[in-house]
Phi, psi and omega in degrees: 000129178265142177240154174305144180082352168293156174243143175234141185243142179249166182296337181283358182084045177236135175243125180249144173266126179291136183245352185215140180291144176079198184235155171235117183052043177075013180237146174274126178280131190201185176216134183294128181241323184226145178233136181277121178243167181307329181276353181128193181286134180238131179286139180240144178278169184308306184297317178302315182299314180298316181297316181300315181292320178301317184284318190247326186224061184299341178303333184273354176280141190212140170254124179262113178294331180293314181272349187049052184212150175267126178210205181244156179208143181235124177295145184306320183286355177263358182277119181269330182210137182247116182261113183253125183305320180298313182298318182295318180294318179299320179300315180293319182293333182267351184275153177263349183244122181227146169275183186299319182293315181295327177297317179294320178297316180301314180296318179300314181293325175302313180298315179298318180297319179296336179261018170093005179284137177278101185293343176293342180258024179231164179206177178229135181238197181072206186300326182295327182302324182250014173068028180247022180293155173230179186308327184267006184291144172275171176251125177251098182268142179245137174248121180266108181115138184300314182297319180298316182297311182291328175296318180296320176297316181295319179295320179301314179301316182295316181293330175292315179299324182277351177089003178284331175238162179239152171287163178292142175271178185302320181293319177301315181295320179299314181297316180298317181295316180295322180294324181287331185038057184262170183267045174237156173291161179302315181298317179296317180302310184293320179302314180294317185291318185305321187277354181281336181054038176242018176216143173197186184231134173236124178053039179081001183248129181284144172226154179238147172255130179241145181249129174236128178267112180298333196261356181284127168247103187292125178288138182278087177258126179275130176244144175249137178287137182245359179120170183290151179210146173220135179199171174246140182202170179257136175279128181248350174206131183239020185304322182259026185298330183255008179286171169240112356285154175290144182225133178233119175284141184233158180270090183211143185295318183259326190258128186275327189202165168250133180236131180239126175262007182250125186303330180306327189254011172289140180066019190288330184225156181244146179314134179098343182277147173273135179233155169254129183231140175229124182192210181241129177282132177233152178226136179277170179299334180275000178091005179284129181253145176213159174256127179255127174251120186100039180289340170235166186300322182274333175055046180293135179080002182246137182196166169232129184221127176289135176276111185264000000 
């Protein structure tokens, strides 16, 4: 079983990040992240990744009828190596030799373990997963299971209060904001992010907490896009706020929920809050309507914002 944030490598020297649990027509849904060049692995941006595949490996370009989206996909028999976040973290925790990034990760996990977190239910993704981290790399930690994730957030809050971890400084927030290139003002972005407690700093290095639900078997419901929409509404349930995709049930006569495929908007709103949302209206064959934020990878013009 493939999970979001796993990495898969092909014989051509391509590493893809899995974006959806399970398979679609025998393929893992994913997005190209690294390409092997003579000098080593090189990270590629969205546009670059699409162009490269169009020119050299069009087989990996894919339209998903379930997601009604264009992304990348790799057939199981084309996978040369499967990089699993849990295995990689265990490898680092059991090793005696660490570089600077791995030392910070090791210390972070030590702190979480001392506060009762089950490290067997955690993993590491991003550059560290495939061993291409550099001095400036962030740490992308994964929590498998809802309880583990919320426990990890609570421990992070506690460790900041105790001084073992630090909150992000202004420069960290600026970098985070620029990387996200989202449709919120800087102040709005930081206000929403601060209260999520899924980011902090250890020894000057930023880390993120990501949540993966082991138990979701996503039903394949086909949605059709109906056009752009913007409205204000009240969130009435936030249980799946940190899932992928994030889901917020709303108090609206026709539309049942807001769904976000963009990491910026996970955990964005809490039950009872009024939000302003801009996205794409979608409808299932059964007539269920939802607003999708992140209908494309960059999601320009799409956002969720609490009305303060």
